[in-house]
ZAVOKE-875513 format. One record per residue (C-alpha): x, y, z; residue number from 1. Coordinates in steps of 0.5 Angstrom, whole numbers, plus 2048, in hexadecimal, padded with zeros to 3 digits. Each point is the difference from the previous one (the first is absolute). Layout:
<atoms>
<atom <X, Y, Z>, NUM> ...
</atoms>
This chain:
<atoms>
<atom <88C, 8B7, 8AF>, 1> <atom <7FC, 805, 7FD>, 2> <atom <7FE, 805, 805>, 3> <atom <803, 7FE, 806>, 4> <atom <807, 7FD, 7FE>, 5> <atom <803, 802, 807>, 6> <atom <7FB, 7FC, 804>, 7> <atom <801, 7FA, 7FB>, 8> <atom <807, 800, 801>, 9> <atom <800, 800, 807>, 10> <atom <7FB, 7FA, 800>, 11> <atom <804, 7FC, 7FB>, 12> <atom <807, 801, 803>, 13> <atom <7FD, 7FF, 807>, 14> <atom <7FD, 7F9, 7FE>, 15> <atom <806, 7FE, 7FC>, 16> <atom <805, 802, 806>, 17> <atom <7FB, 7FD, 805>, 18> <atom <800, 7F9, 7FD>, 19> <atom <807, 7FF, 7FF>, 20> <atom <803, 7FC, 805>, 21> <atom <803, 803, 806>, 22> <atom <807, 7FF, 802>, 23> <atom <804, 7FF, 806>, 24> <atom <800, 807, 804>, 25> <atom <807, 800, 803>, 26> <atom <801, 807, 803>, 27> <atom <7F9, 802, 800>, 28> <atom <7FE, 7FA, 804>, 29> <atom <7FE, 804, 806>, 30> <atom <7FC, 806, 7FD>, 31> <atom <7FA, 7FC, 800>, 32> <atom <801, 7FE, 808>, 33> <atom <801, 807, 801>, 34> <atom <7FA, 802, 7FD>, 35> <atom <7FC, 7FB, 804>, 36> <atom <803, 802, 806>, 37> <atom <7FE, 807, 7FF>, 38> <atom <7F9, 7FE, 7FE>, 39> <atom <7FF, 7FB, 806>, 40> <atom <803, 804, 806>, 41> <atom <803, 807, 7FD>, 42> <atom <807, 7FE, 801>, 43> <atom <806, 7FF, 7FA>, 44> <atom <803, 7FB, 805>, 45> <atom <800, 7F9, 7FD>, 46> <atom <802, 7FC, 806>, 47> <atom <7FA, 7FB, 800>, 48> <atom <802, 7FE, 7F9>, 49> <atom <807, 7FE, 801>, 50> <atom <800, 7FA, 803>, 51> <atom <7FC, 7FC, 7FA>, 52> <atom <804, 804, 7FB>, 53> <atom <805, 7FC, 7FB>, 54> <atom <807, 801, 803>, 55> <atom <802, 803, 7F9>, 56> <atom <7FC, 806, 801>, 57> <atom <803, 802, 807>, 58> <atom <805, 804, 7FC>, 59> <atom <7FB, 805, 7FE>, 60> <atom <7FF, 802, 808>, 61> <atom <803, 805, 804>, 62> <atom <7FF, 800, 808>, 63> <atom <7FE, 807, 803>, 64> <atom <803, 7FF, 808>, 65> <atom <7FC, 804, 805>, 66> <atom <806, 805, 800>, 67> <atom <804, 802, 7FA>, 68> <atom <800, 7FF, 7F9>, 69> <atom <7FE, 7FA, 7FC>, 70> <atom <805, 7FA, 7FE>, 71> <atom <7FF, 7FB, 7FB>, 72> <atom <7FE, 7F9, 801>, 73> <atom <807, 7FD, 800>, 74> <atom <802, 804, 805>, 75> <atom <7FA, 800, 805>, 76> <atom <801, 7FA, 804>, 77> <atom <7F9, 7FF, 800>, 78> <atom <7FE, 807, 801>, 79> <atom <7FF, 7FF, 808>, 80> <atom <7FB, 806, 803>, 81> <atom <7FF, 803, 7F9>, 82> <atom <7FB, 7FE, 7FA>, 83> <atom <801, 7FE, 7F9>, 84> <atom <7FF, 804, 7FA>, 85> <atom <800, 800, 7F8>, 86> <atom <807, 802, 7FE>, 87> <atom <7FE, 803, 7F9>, 88> <atom <7FC, 807, 7FF>, 89> <atom <7FA, 801, 804>, 90> <atom <7FC, 803, 7FB>, 91> <atom <7FF, 7FA, 7FC>, 92> <atom <7FC, 7FC, 805>, 93> <atom <7FC, 807, 802>, 94> <atom <7FE, 802, 7F9>, 95> <atom <7FE, 7F9, 7FE>, 96> <atom <7FC, 800, 807>, 97> <atom <7F9, 802, 7FC>, 98> <atom <801, 7FA, 7FB>, 99> <atom <802, 7FB, 805>, 100> <atom <7F9, 802, 804>, 101> <atom <7FC, 7FF, 7FA>, 102> <atom <803, 7FA, 7FE>, 103> <atom <7FE, 7FD, 807>, 104> <atom <7F9, 802, 7FF>, 105> <atom <800, 7FD, 7FA>, 106> <atom <803, 7F9, 803>, 107> <atom <7FB, 801, 805>, 108> <atom <7FA, 800, 7FB>, 109> <atom <803, 7FB, 7FB>, 110> <atom <804, 7FB, 805>, 111> <atom <7F9, 7FC, 802>, 112> <atom <7FD, 800, 7F9>, 113> <atom <806, 7FD, 7FD>, 114> <atom <802, 7F8, 800>, 115> <atom <806, 7FE, 804>, 116> <atom <803, 7FB, 7FC>, 117> <atom <802, 7FF, 7F8>, 118> <atom <805, 802, 7FC>, 119> <atom <800, 808, 801>, 120> <atom <7FC, 801, 807>, 121> <atom <804, 7FA, 803>, 122> <atom <807, 803, 7FF>, 123> <atom <803, 802, 807>, 124> <atom <801, 808, 7FE>, 125> <atom <7F9, 801, 7FD>, 126> <atom <7FC, 7FC, 806>, 127> <atom <804, 804, 805>, 128> <atom <7FE, 806, 7FD>, 129> <atom <7F9, 7FF, 7FF>, 130> <atom <800, 7FD, 807>, 131> <atom <802, 807, 803>, 132> <atom <807, 7FE, 801>, 133> <atom <804, 805, 7FD>, 134> <atom <807, 7FE, 803>, 135> <atom <800, 7FA, 7FC>, 136> <atom <7FC, 803, 7FA>, 137> <atom <805, 806, 800>, 138> <atom <802, 7FF, 7F9>, 139> <atom <7F9, 800, 7FD>, 140> <atom <7FF, 807, 805>, 141> <atom <806, 803, 7FD>, 142> <atom <7FF, 7FE, 7F9>, 143> <atom <7F9, 803, 800>, 144> <atom <802, 806, 803>, 145> <atom <806, 801, 7FC>, 146> <atom <7FC, 7FF, 7FA>, 147> <atom <7FB, 805, 802>, 148> <atom <806, 805, 801>, 149> <atom <803, 7FE, 7F9>, 150> <atom <7F9, 801, 7FC>, 151> <atom <7FF, 807, 803>, 152> <atom <807, 801, 7FE>, 153> <atom <7FE, 7FE, 7F9>, 154> <atom <7FA, 805, 800>, 155> <atom <805, 805, 802>, 156> <atom <805, 7FF, 7FA>, 157> <atom <7FA, 800, 7FB>, 158> <atom <7FE, 807, 803>, 159> <atom <807, 802, 7FF>, 160> <atom <801, 7FE, 7F9>, 161> <atom <7F9, 802, 7FE>, 162> <atom <802, 807, 801>, 163> <atom <805, 800, 7FA>, 164> <atom <7FE, 7FA, 7FC>, 165> <atom <7F9, 7FE, 7FC>, 166> <atom <7FC, 7FB, 805>, 167> <atom <802, 7FA, 7FC>, 168> <atom <807, 801, 801>, 169> <atom <7FF, 802, 807>, 170> <atom <7FD, 7F9, 801>, 171> <atom <805, 7FD, 7FD>, 172> <atom <806, 803, 804>, 173> <atom <7FC, 7FF, 806>, 174> <atom <800, 7F8, 7FE>, 175> <atom <807, 800, 7FF>, 176> <atom <801, 803, 807>, 177> <atom <7FC, 7FB, 803>, 178> <atom <802, 7FA, 7FC>, 179> <atom <807, 802, 7FD>, 180> <atom <804, 802, 806>, 181> <atom <801, 7FE, 808>, 182> <atom <7F9, 803, 802>, 183> <atom <7FE, 7F9, 7FE>, 184> <atom <806, 7FB, 802>, 185> <atom <802, 804, 806>, 186> <atom <7FB, 806, 803>, 187> <atom <7F9, 7FC, 7FF>, 188> <atom <803, 7F9, 803>, 189> <atom <800, 802, 808>, 190> <atom <801, 806, 805>, 191> <atom <807, 801, 7FE>, 192> <atom <800, 808, 800>, 193> <atom <801, 801, 7F9>, 194> <atom <7F8, 7FF, 7FE>, 195> <atom <7FE, 806, 805>, 196> <atom <807, 804, 7FE>, 197> <atom <7FE, 800, 7F8>, 198> <atom <7F8, 801, 802>, 199> <atom <802, 806, 805>, 200> <atom <805, 803, 7FB>, 201> <atom <7FC, 7FF, 7FA>, 202> <atom <7FB, 804, 804>, 203> <atom <805, 806, 802>, 204> <atom <802, 800, 7F8>, 205> <atom <7F9, 800, 7FE>, 206> <atom <7FE, 806, 805>, 207> <atom <807, 804, 7FD>, 208> <atom <7FD, 7FF, 7F9>, 209> <atom <7F9, 803, 802>, 210> <atom <804, 806, 804>, 211> <atom <802, 802, 7F9>, 212> <atom <7F9, 802, 7FE>, 213> <atom <7FE, 801, 808>, 214> <atom <805, 802, 804>, 215> <atom <7FD, 7FF, 807>, 216> <atom <800, 7F8, 7FE>, 217> <atom <807, 800, 802>, 218> <atom <7FF, 800, 807>, 219> <atom <7FC, 7FA, 800>, 220> <atom <807, 7FC, 7FE>, 221> <atom <803, 802, 807>, 222> <atom <7FC, 7FB, 803>, 223> <atom <801, 7FA, 7FB>, 224> <atom <807, 801, 800>, 225> <atom <800, 800, 808>, 226> <atom <7FD, 7FA, 800>, 227> <atom <805, 7FD, 7FB>, 228> <atom <805, 801, 805>, 229> <atom <7FD, 7FC, 805>, 230> <atom <7FF, 7FB, 7FB>, 231> <atom <807, 800, 7FE>, 232> <atom <806, 804, 802>, 233> <atom <803, 801, 7F9>, 234> <atom <7FA, 804, 7FE>, 235> <atom <803, 805, 804>, 236> <atom <804, 802, 7F9>, 237> <atom <7F9, 801, 7FD>, 238> <atom <7FD, 804, 806>, 239> <atom <807, 805, 800>, 240> <atom <800, 801, 7F8>, 241> <atom <7F8, 801, 800>, 242> <atom <801, 805, 806>, 243> <atom <806, 804, 7FC>, 244> <atom <7FB, 800, 7FA>, 245> <atom <7FA, 803, 804>, 246> <atom <805, 805, 804>, 247> <atom <803, 803, 7F9>, 248> <atom <7FA, 7FF, 7FB>, 249> <atom <7FA, 801, 805>, 250> <atom <802, 804, 806>, 251> <atom <7F9, 802, 802>, 252> <atom <7FE, 7F9, 801>, 253> <atom <806, 7FE, 804>, 254> <atom <7FD, 801, 806>, 255> <atom <7FA, 7FC, 7FE>, 256> <atom <804, 7FA, 7FD>, 257> <atom <804, 800, 807>, 258> <atom <7FA, 800, 804>, 259> <atom <7FC, 7FA, 7FC>, 260> <atom <807, 7FC, 802>, 261> <atom <7FF, 801, 807>, 262> <atom <7FA, 7FB, 801>, 263> <atom <804, 7FB, 7FE>, 264> <atom <807, 802, 803>, 265> <atom <7FE, 802, 807>, 266> <atom <7FD, 7FA, 801>, 267> <atom <805, 7FC, 7FD>, 268> <atom <806, 803, 804>, 269> <atom <7FC, 800, 807>, 270> <atom <7FE, 7F9, 7FF>, 271> <atom <808, 7FE, 7FF>, 272> <atom <802, 805, 806>, 273> <atom <7FA, 7FD, 805>, 274> <atom <7FF, 7F9, 7FE>, 275> <atom <807, 7FE, 7FD>, 276> <atom <805, 805, 804>, 277> <atom <803, 803, 7FA>, 278> <atom <7FE, 805, 7FB>, 279> <atom <803, 7FD, 7FA>, 280> <atom <7FE, 7F9, 7FF>, 281> <atom <805, 7FA, 801>, 282> <atom <7FF, 7FE, 7F9>, 283> <atom <802, 807, 7FD>, 284> <atom <806, 800, 805>, 285> <atom <802, 7F9, 7FE>, 286> <atom <805, 7FF, 7FA>, 287> <atom <7FE, 7FB, 7FA>, 288> <atom <805, 7FB, 7FE>, 289> <atom <805, 804, 7FB>, 290> <atom <803, 7FF, 7F9>, 291> <atom <805, 803, 7FC>, 292> <atom <7FD, 806, 7FD>, 293> <atom <802, 7FF, 7F9>, 294> <atom <7FF, 7F9, 800>, 295> <atom <7F9, 801, 803>, 296> <atom <7FE, 805, 7FA>, 297> <atom <802, 7FB, 7FB>, 298> <atom <7FC, 7FA, 804>, 299> <atom <7FA, 805, 801>, 300> <atom <800, 802, 7F9>, 301> <atom <802, 7FA, 7FC>, 302> <atom <801, 7F9, 804>, 303> <atom <7FB, 7FB, 7FD>, 304> <atom <7FD, 7FF, 807>, 305> <atom <800, 807, 803>, 306> <atom <801, 805, 7FA>, 307> <atom <7FA, 805, 7FF>, 308> <atom <802, 800, 7F8>, 309> <atom <800, 7F9, 800>, 310> <atom <7F9, 7FF, 803>, 311> <atom <7FD, 807, 7FD>, 312> <atom <804, 802, 7FA>, 313> <atom <7FB, 804, 7FE>, 314> <atom <802, 805, 805>, 315> <atom <806, 802, 7FB>, 316> <atom <7FB, 804, 7FD>, 317> <atom <7FF, 803, 807>, 318> <atom <807, 803, 800>, 319> <atom <7FF, 802, 7F9>, 320> <atom <7F9, 804, 803>, 321> <atom <804, 803, 805>, 322> <atom <805, 803, 7FB>, 323> <atom <7FA, 802, 7FB>, 324> <atom <7FC, 803, 806>, 325> <atom <806, 804, 802>, 326> <atom <801, 803, 7F9>, 327> <atom <7F9, 801, 7FE>, 328> <atom <7FF, 803, 807>, 329> <atom <7FA, 7FB, 801>, 330> <atom <7FC, 801, 806>, 331> <atom <805, 805, 803>, 332> <atom <802, 802, 805>, 333> <atom <7FE, 7F9, 803>, 334> <atom <805, 7FC, 7FC>, 335> <atom <806, 801, 803>, 336> <atom <7FE, 7FF, 807>, 337> <atom <7FD, 7F9, 7FD>, 338> <atom <807, 7FE, 7FD>, 339> <atom <803, 802, 806>, 340> <atom <7FC, 7FB, 804>, 341> <atom <802, 7FB, 7FB>, 342> <atom <807, 801, 800>, 343> <atom <801, 801, 808>, 344> <atom <7FC, 7FA, 801>, 345> <atom <804, 7FC, 7FB>, 346> <atom <806, 803, 804>, 347> <atom <7FD, 7FD, 807>, 348> <atom <7FF, 7F9, 7FD>, 349> <atom <806, 7FE, 7FC>, 350> <atom <804, 7FF, 806>, 351> <atom <7FB, 7FC, 804>, 352> <atom <7FF, 7F8, 7FF>, 353> <atom <7F9, 7FE, 7FE>, 354> <atom <800, 7FA, 803>, 355> <atom <7FA, 7FB, 7FF>, 356> <atom <7FB, 803, 7FB>, 357> <atom <7FD, 800, 7F9>, 358> <atom <804, 804, 7FB>, 359> <atom <802, 807, 801>, 360> <atom <7FC, 801, 807>, 361> <atom <803, 806, 802>, 362> <atom <7FE, 804, 7F9>, 363> <atom <7F9, 7FE, 802>, 364> <atom <800, 806, 804>, 365> <atom <801, 805, 7FA>, 366> <atom <7FC, 7FC, 7FB>, 367> <atom <7FA, 806, 800>, 368> <atom <806, 805, 7FD>, 369> <atom <803, 7FB, 7FB>, 370> <atom <7F9, 7FF, 7FD>, 371> <atom <7FF, 808, 800>, 372> <atom <806, 801, 7FC>, 373> <atom <7FE, 7FB, 7FB>, 374> <atom <7FB, 805, 7FE>, 375> <atom <804, 805, 7FD>, 376> <atom <803, 7FB, 7FC>, 377> <atom <7F9, 7FD, 7FD>, 378> <atom <7FF, 808, 7FF>, 379> <atom <806, 800, 7FC>, 380> <atom <7FF, 7FA, 7FC>, 381> <atom <7F9, 802, 7FE>, 382> <atom <803, 806, 7FD>, 383> <atom <804, 7FC, 7FC>, 384> <atom <7FF, 7FE, 7F8>, 385> <atom <802, 7FA, 7FC>, 386> <atom <804, 7FA, 802>, 387> <atom <803, 803, 806>, 388> <atom <7FA, 800, 803>, 389> <atom <7FE, 7F9, 7FE>, 390> <atom <807, 7FE, 803>, 391> <atom <7FF, 804, 807>, 392> <atom <7F9, 7FD, 801>, 393> <atom <802, 7F9, 7FE>, 394> <atom <806, 800, 805>, 395> <atom <7FC, 803, 805>, 396> <atom <7FA, 7FB, 800>, 397> <atom <806, 7FA, 800>, 398> <atom <803, 803, 806>, 399> <atom <7F9, 801, 803>, 400> <atom <7FE, 7F9, 7FF>, 401> <atom <807, 7FD, 803>, 402> <atom <7FE, 804, 806>, 403> <atom <7F9, 7FD, 801>, 404> <atom <803, 7F9, 7FF>, 405> <atom <806, 801, 805>, 406> <atom <7FB, 803, 805>, 407> <atom <7FB, 7FB, 7FF>, 408> <atom <805, 7FB, 802>, 409> <atom <801, 803, 806>, 410> <atom <7F8, 801, 801>, 411> <atom <7FE, 7F9, 7FF>, 412> <atom <806, 7FB, 801>, 413> <atom <802, 7FD, 806>, 414> <atom <806, 7FD, 7FD>, 415> <atom <802, 807, 7FE>, 416> <atom <7FF, 803, 807>, 417> <atom <804, 7FA, 803>, 418> <atom <806, 802, 7FC>, 419> <atom <804, 804, 806>, 420> <atom <800, 7FA, 804>, 421> <atom <801, 7FA, 7FC>, 422> <atom <804, 7FD, 7FE>, 423> <atom <805, 804, 805>, 424> <atom <7FE, 806, 804>, 425> <atom <802, 806, 7FB>, 426> <atom <802, 804, 806>, 427> <atom <806, 7FB, 801>, 428> <atom <801, 7FF, 7F8>, 429> <atom <7FF, 807, 7FE>, 430> <atom <803, 7FE, 7F9>, 431> <atom <7FA, 7FD, 7FE>, 432> <atom <7FC, 807, 7FE>, 433> <atom <805, 800, 7FB>, 434> <atom <7FF, 7F8, 7FE>, 435> <atom <7FD, 801, 7F9>, 436> <atom <7FF, 7F8, 7FF>, 437> <atom <7FB, 801, 806>, 438> <atom <7FC, 807, 800>, 439> <atom <7FB, 801, 805>, 440> <atom <7FA, 801, 7FA>, 441> <atom <801, 7F9, 7FD>, 442> <atom <800, 7FC, 806>, 443> <atom <7FB, 7FB, 800>, 444> <atom <7FF, 800, 7F8>, 445> <atom <806, 7FB, 7FF>, 446> 
</atoms>
């Protein structure tokens, strides 16, 4: 990696992410049809794809009637006189559009040159992709888009870490982000909003760090944050906290920060109002399945199949890093705002049931911050001496290695990803997330 470690990180991570198997996309099923609709006739409606879609994908549709606000699929009665749209955020297929276009060009070029049979190219999904049928081959389209977003996010994490750590340590921290967190097992697998969330919020974080030396850079973070909100409504927490940070500490650049948000915010709200007949998307107004807050906090942190500290125990050092950063005034005054995002995001998700997923999916959205807060802990132990330093380093490496194993299972194992549905649907048997005899990360190994 001498000379260009960022490039080799990006290329290596993209390769690994891309060859890991794609899994069922669930909520993201309609992202590719939505993008294809935009490419073919400039519309985000997916009417043409609905008749041939699998019935278990219909829950992710909404009907926009000729007059009035959108309604969920189960209440639409066939959507007479209206049109079908993807229920989930429009930002994902729109931002994936350039990559999907490039994949169509790639498939058109290579398709006629590749064999049509055999153990690899004869598989239905691969054959559909290279024949140009991106609906039947949507899982590959999603995988390669998400892999690209993930590889760029890893590059950004390297750039962030290299501002505080020697190059070699920055590389290792970026690799931990890539393979020892939900970035591998969740964000890079399909077009769930998590991949773009981490990418866009990492970009905003990087710009905020650059702005400590070059204040005008903070303006560009407005665009990244506005785009993040179009991808996932909960990213409004980061957008609001960053806006407060800019208003207090970069007052001269607040107008520019807000102006840079407009190219994303104005089209987003205009589209919702004109096309979807509602300023706020139905997805953002829908209430997820609730869960008791205290039990939810325990589940999201400690349960064997959803717990953050079970799948990524190295983030215990992130908690220590927040405390150390506060005491040392490290990266001040940005740190209190970043810590507030972590706390507010945790408060938001603790009372929400995570449904079908791999591991601590809802914490995937703040992985970039939890990785950042490892840096003050690393800086602290670098200054330690004697056996305490050896013990701290050994524990860190042990916990990091466990995260690579746990998330590697999610990134490579079909059995581990089928855990939510088999032997019984976890949504109907919520106790299963606490079943230590059948943890998700061990499914398929015994």
